[in-house]
C-alpha positions in Angstrom: -125.4 150.3 -214.7 -125.0 148.1 -217.9 -128.3 147.1 -219.4 -127.5 143.3 -219.1 -126.8 143.9 -215.2 -130.0 146.0 -215.0 -131.9 143.1 -216.6 -130.6 140.5 -214.4 -131.0 142.5 -211.4 -134.7 143.0 -212.2 -135.4 139.2 -212.9 -133.4 138.5 -209.5 -135.9 140.7 -207.7 -139.1 139.4 -209.4 -138.0 135.9 -208.5 -137.3 136.8 -204.9 -140.8 138.7 -204.8 -142.4 135.9 -206.3 -141.1 133.3 -203.6 -141.5 135.6 -200.7 -145.3 135.9 -201.3 -145.8 132.0 -201.0 -146.6 130.0 -197.9 -143.5 128.4 -196.2 -144.6 125.0 -197.3 -145.1 125.9 -200.9 -142.0 128.1 -201.0 -139.9 125.2 -200.2 -141.6 122.8 -202.5 -141.3 125.3 -205.4 -137.6 125.9 -204.5 -136.8 122.3 -204.6 -138.4 121.9 -208.1 -137.1 125.2 -209.5 -133.6 124.2 -208.3 -133.8 120.9 -210.1 -134.9 122.8 -213.3 -131.9 125.1 -213.0 -129.6 122.2 -212.6 -131.0 120.5 -215.7 -130.7 123.8 -217.5 -127.0 124.1 -216.2 -127.5 127.6 -214.9 -126.2 129.0 -211.6 -129.5 129.7 -209.7 -133.3 129.9 -210.2 -132.9 133.5 -211.1 -130.6 132.5 -214.0 -133.0 129.8 -215.1 -135.9 132.5 -215.2 -133.5 134.8 -217.0 -132.7 132.1 -219.4 -136.6 131.4 -220.2 -137.0 135.2 -220.6 -134.5 135.4 -223.2 -135.6 132.6 -225.1 -139.0 133.9 -226.0 -142.3 131.9 -226.0 -141.3 129.4 -228.7 -138.0 128.4 -227.6 -139.2 128.5 -223.8 -141.9 126.0 -224.7 -139.8 123.8 -226.5 -137.2 123.8 -223.5 -139.8 123.2 -220.8 -141.4 120.5 -223.1 -138.0 118.5 -223.2 -137.7 119.1 -219.4 -141.2 117.4 -218.9 -140.1 114.3 -221.1 -137.0 114.2 -218.8 -139.1 114.1 -215.9 -141.5 111.6 -217.2 -138.8 108.9 -217.6 -138.6 108.3 -214.0 -141.6 110.3 -212.4 -145.3 109.5 -212.1 -147.4 112.1 -214.1 -148.7 113.9 -210.8 -145.2 114.5 -210.0 -144.0 115.9 -213.1 -147.0 118.3 -213.1 -145.9 119.8 -209.8 -142.6 120.8 -211.5 -144.3 122.3 -214.3 -146.8 124.3 -212.0 -143.6 125.7 -210.2 -142.1 126.9 -213.6 -145.5 128.3 -214.9 -146.2 130.0 -211.5 -143.0 131.7 -211.7 -143.2 132.8 -215.2 -146.8 134.3 -214.4 -145.2 136.3 -211.8 -142.6 137.7 -214.3 -145.5 138.6 -216.4 -147.1 140.5 -213.8 -143.9 142.6 -213.3 -143.8 143.5 -216.9 -140.7 141.3 -217.6 -142.4 139.2 -220.1 -145.5 139.4 -222.3 -146.2 135.7 -222.9 -147.5 132.6 -221.0 -145.8 129.4 -221.0 -148.0 126.9 -223.1 -146.9 123.6 -221.7 -149.8 121.5 -220.4 -149.6 119.1 -217.7 -149.5 115.2 -218.0 -152.9 113.4 -217.8 -153.2 112.0 -214.3 -155.6 109.9 -212.4 -156.5 111.6 -209.0 -157.5 110.1 -205.8 -156.6 106.6 -206.8 -157.6 105.2 -203.3 -159.4 107.4 -200.9 -160.1 104.6 -198.4 -156.9 105.1 -196.2 -155.6 102.4 -193.8 -159.1 101.8 -192.3 -160.3 102.1 -188.9 -158.8 99.3 -187.3 -155.3 100.2 -188.2 -156.0 103.9 -186.9 -157.3 102.5 -183.7 -154.3 100.1 -183.3 -151.9 103.2 -183.9 -153.9 105.5 -181.3 -153.4 102.6 -178.6 -149.8 102.1 -179.5 -149.2 105.9 -178.7 -151.3 105.7 -175.6 -149.4 103.0 -174.1 -146.4 105.3 -173.8 -146.2 107.3 -170.5 -143.7 110.0 -171.6 -143.9 113.4 -173.4 -143.4 111.8 -176.8 -146.5 109.5 -176.3 -148.7 112.3 -175.4 -147.5 114.5 -178.2 -147.9 111.7 -180.6 -151.5 110.7 -179.5 -152.7 114.4 -179.9 -151.2 114.6 -183.3 -152.7 111.2 -184.4 -156.0 112.3 -182.9 -156.1 115.7 -184.8 -155.1 114.0 -188.0 -157.9 111.5 -187.7 -160.6 112.9 -185.5 -160.6 116.4 -187.4 -159.2 115.0 -190.7 -156.6 117.6 -190.5 -153.8 118.0 -192.9 -150.2 117.7 -191.4 -149.5 121.2 -192.6 -152.6 122.4 -190.5 -151.4 120.4 -187.6 -147.8 121.9 -187.9 -149.2 125.5 -188.0 -150.9 125.2 -184.7 -149.8 127.4 -181.9 -150.4 127.1 -178.1 -152.7 130.0 -178.6 -154.9 128.2 -181.2 -156.1 125.6 -178.4 -158.9 126.5 -176.1 -159.7 123.6 -173.8 -162.2 125.4 -171.8 -164.5 125.8 -174.9 -163.0 122.6 -176.6 -161.9 124.3 -179.6 -159.0 124.7 -181.8 -158.3 127.5 -184.5 -157.3 125.9 -187.7 -155.5 127.7 -190.5 -156.8 125.6 -193.5 -155.1 125.1 -196.9 -154.8 128.2 -198.9 -156.6 130.1 -196.2 -155.5 133.4 -194.6 -157.6 133.2 -191.5 -157.9 130.6 -188.8 -161.3 129.1 -188.3 -162.4 127.6 -184.7 -163.4 123.9 -184.8 -165.0 122.3 -182.0 -163.0 119.4 -180.5 -164.6 116.1 -179.8 -164.0 115.1 -176.0 -161.3 112.3 -176.9 -159.3 114.9 -178.8 -159.7 117.5 -176.3 -158.4 115.1 -173.5 -155.3 114.3 -175.8 -154.6 117.7 -176.1 -154.8 118.4 -172.5 -152.4 115.7 -171.8 -150.0 116.8 -174.2 -150.2 120.5 -173.0 -149.5 119.2 -169.5 -146.3 117.7 -170.6 -145.4 120.4 -172.8 -146.2 123.5 -170.5 -148.3 126.4 -170.9 -146.2 128.7 -172.8 -146.7 130.5 -176.0 -145.1 129.3 -179.1 -145.6 126.3 -181.6 -147.9 123.6 -180.2 -145.9 120.6 -181.2 -142.4 120.8 -180.6 -139.4 118.4 -181.3 -138.3 116.3 -178.4 -134.9 115.1 -179.5 -132.3 115.0 -176.8 -129.4 117.4 -176.7 -131.1 119.4 -179.3 -133.1 122.7 -178.9 -136.8 122.7 -179.2 -138.3 123.6 -182.5 -141.6 123.7 -184.3 -142.4 120.2 -186.0 -142.3 120.4 -189.7 -144.5 118.4 -192.2 -141.8 115.8 -192.6 -141.6 115.2 -188.9 -145.2 114.5 -188.9 -144.9 112.2 -191.9 -142.1 110.3 -190.3 -144.1 109.9 -186.8 -147.2 108.5 -188.8 -145.2 106.1 -190.9 -143.4 105.0 -187.7 -146.7 104.0 -186.1 -147.9 102.4 -189.2 -144.5 100.3 -189.6 -144.8 98.9 -186.0 -148.0 97.3 -187.2 -146.5 96.2 -190.6 -148.6 98.7 -192.6 -147.6 101.8 -194.7 -149.7 104.7 -193.4 -149.4 108.4 -194.2 -150.8 111.5 -192.5 -153.3 112.0 -195.6 -154.1 108.2 -195.4 -155.6 109.1 -191.9 -157.5 111.8 -193.4 -158.7 109.6 -196.0 -160.1 107.2 -193.5 -161.7 109.9 -191.5 -163.6 111.4 -194.5 -164.8 108.0 -195.8 -165.7 106.9 -192.2 -167.6 110.3 -191.7 -169.5 109.7 -194.8 -170.5 106.3 -193.5 -171.7 107.4 -190.0 -173.3 110.4 -191.7 -175.3 108.1 -194.0 -173.5 110.0 -197.0 -174.3 113.5 -195.9 -171.9 115.2 -198.6 -172.7 118.7 -197.4 -171.9 117.9 -193.7 -168.6 116.0 -194.5 -167.6 118.6 -196.9 -167.6 121.0 -193.9 -165.8 118.5 -191.8 -163.1 117.9 -194.3 -162.9 121.6 -195.3 -163.1 120.6 -198.9 -163.5 123.6 -201.1 -165.8 121.9 -203.6 -168.4 119.4 -202.8 -167.4 117.2 -205.9 -164.1 116.4 -203.9 -166.3 114.9 -201.2 -168.2 113.2 -203.7 -165.2 111.1 -205.0 -165.0 109.7 -201.4 -168.5 108.7 -201.5 -168.3 107.1 -204.9 -165.4 105.0 -203.7 -167.0 104.1 -200.3 -170.2 102.6 -202.1 -168.1 101.0 -204.8 -170.4 102.2 -207.5 -168.5 100.9 -210.3 -168.3 97.4 -208.9 -172.0 97.4 -208.1 -172.6 98.1 -212.0 -170.1 95.5 -213.1 -172.0 92.9 -211.0 -175.3 94.0 -212.2 -174.0 93.6 -215.9 -172.6 90.3 -215.3 -175.7 88.9 -213.6 -177.8 90.2 -216.4 -176.0 88.1 -218.9 -177.8 84.8 -219.2 -175.9 81.8 -220.6 -178.2 80.2 -223.3 -179.3 76.6 -222.2 
């Protein structure tokens, strides 16, 4: 085998192994971003993009990715740009682990302001969405109500909802096994009675058989597991019916903020409820809930006495 062919095959195997070890949602996101990069680089596939960076070496590769960053920054927000850089860096780290390169990409992300608004749509909007779903007397209404309840009552992420199987729900003990973000094992979470009732209603319509808990209900189409984009569209649809722009994560924001209010700011309890890896993430919600910055501004303004 020619050296160039052997080299190309090694890089192809490395990229395939790297992507194969990722979770499904992460793999899809990375593939989309890496494919955009390879189109910009004008090569045939993602493996060819990796091979191009490898041949460039650290200096030329850094300059190339910085140019790509500038290209993205013309039309994308900093946070979005950084997700593309993260995909490229992660692929190159994998190539380093496999002995294909000996350097690391030194391209920092763009400065971002995280958690601009952690309040979400508010409890009134969430209640109206739940009532809208509950008014339906068909399987879609039962399914949608159960999904909305899980997103809000348990503050689940949409990926956590989509991963649920029928076997993950125990109506007898009123609990559900959740596979959290970046977790390898499921954790049993107690269901509030309202959430349990909504799930029971959906399971009655769905049937007690194994497989994905939440299925598509399109006519003349095979049943399949709901994907994140399906849940996103579902929530957006119920919000649009109220004239509001609502996302699945917005429901989570509202739930966490409300949890802090009802628990009198018990950071530890709400951290466990929201399954935040770090308490400082929960603290961000608490700071926004109290509006601490506005309170300081009001005090400073009130302290300024106008001379008589």
